[in-house]
N, C-alpha and C positions, 0 to 999 in steps of 0.2 A: 685602042684599049676597049676591050669588051668585058662582060661580066666575068668570064673565065680568067682573063688577065688579072682582074681585081682580086679574084679568089686566090690565085697563085701569090699575088703580092701580099694578101692578108696572111697566108700561111707563112711566108718568109718573114713577115714582121713579128710573128710569134716566135720564130726560131730561124735566124738567118743561116744556120748550119744544117737545117733540116734536109735530109737527102731527097733528091728529086723523086725517087721511088716512093717515099712516104707521102710526099705531096700528092703524087699521082693516085695513090691508094685513098687518101683522104678525100680527094675530089672526084674519084671514080673515072679517071682518064688515064691515058698511057704515059709512061715515063718520057717517051719521045716527045709527046705533046708539051709536057712541062719544060723539057730542055729547049725545045724550039722557041717557045713563048718567052722563057727566061732570057735566052740569047737575044731575041728581038727587043725585049725591054732594055737590055744593056745597050744595044746598038742605037736605040732611040733615046738614050739618056734618061729613061724613066727610072731604072735602077742605077744609082750612081756609085754605090759601094756598100759593103757590109763591114761592120766594125764591132768591136767589143765595147762594153760600157764598164766604167769603174768608178769607185768613190775617190775623188781627188784628195779628200782629207786623209785617206789611208796611205797616200804616198807623199804627204808633207805639204799639200796646198790647203791652207786653213781657211782661205777666204776667196771670194770673187770680187772683182772690181768691174763696174760697168762704166765705160767711158762714153761721153757724148762729145762729138767732135764737129766743129764748124770748119768747113773748108773755105779758104779765101775766094771771093767772087772771081770768076774767070779762070780759076785754077782747075786742072784736070783731076777729078775725084778718083779716077782709076789709078793714077800715079800714087795717090795717098793710100788707096786700097793695097796696092802692090807693096808699098813700104810697110804697112801694118802687118801684112802676111809674114814678113820676115822676122817679126818680134816673137820670140820664143813663147811667151806666156799668153799670147793672143789665141783664143779658142774660136771666136766667131766675129765676123765683120758683116754688118748689115747697113744697107743704104736706107736712110729714113728721111722724112720730110718734117718741117717745122723749124724751130730755131737752130737745130743742128742738122748736119747732113749724114753723119755716120754714127752708128752705135757699135761699140766694141765690147766684147765680153772676154775677160782675161782671168786666169787663175793666179793667185799670189800666195807666197809663203808667209810674208810679214809686211808690216807697214813700210819698211825700207824699199821693198819691191814696188810698192805703189808709187813712191816718189821717183824711182828709177824709170818706171813705165811712163809716167806722165812726162818726165824729161825727154825720154825717147820720142814720144808722140809729138811733143812741142817742137822737137828738132826736125820733124819731117817738113820738107818744102810744101807749102800750100796750106798747112794747118794754121788756122786763125785763132781758135779757142778750144780749150778742153775743160770739161767738167766731169766729175766722177761721183759715183755712189759705191760704197763698200757694202758687201753682204757676206755673211758667214753661212748662207744657205746655198748648197749646191744642188737643190732640187732640180734645177733645169738640166743637170747633166746625168740624171739617173735614168736607167732603162725604164723604170716605171713611168716616168713622165713621157718619154718617147712613145712607149706602148700605148699609153692613154691617149695621146694625140692621134696616133695612127688608128686606134680603135674608133675614135670619134669620126675620123675621115672615112673609114671603111665600114662604118656602122650598118649601113643599109645594103651592103653587098651580100 
């Protein structure tokens, strides 16, 4: 990664659907250069995907639930991760340190779904303990949050 790669990345974070030709014009380079560097970033797993952002509340998910999960000692955390990925409402799974090993972010429609989710997680082999926090703020899922984070990372580019 050099400065030009970071500048291309910065352009894409502003608009993931921006045509390569427009990125080239903005940066004063050829379209072929943008395409080659873009493909290289994909091959190197720097660019993982592009996606749309949406407001979960507008499609019926009124709240978020944050789960803190402790995995039993000597159990494979990756197996728990794999089982969590299969749960429909799970949006993110993060390995953490402290009293708990895994943090899960999930979208829910109502309190009944919280109970169902916790029961599902407690049913996973290797899960020792689950605690949760409810939130009605989906700020974490907004495009503005993501763009703000990326802007901070690429601020000095």
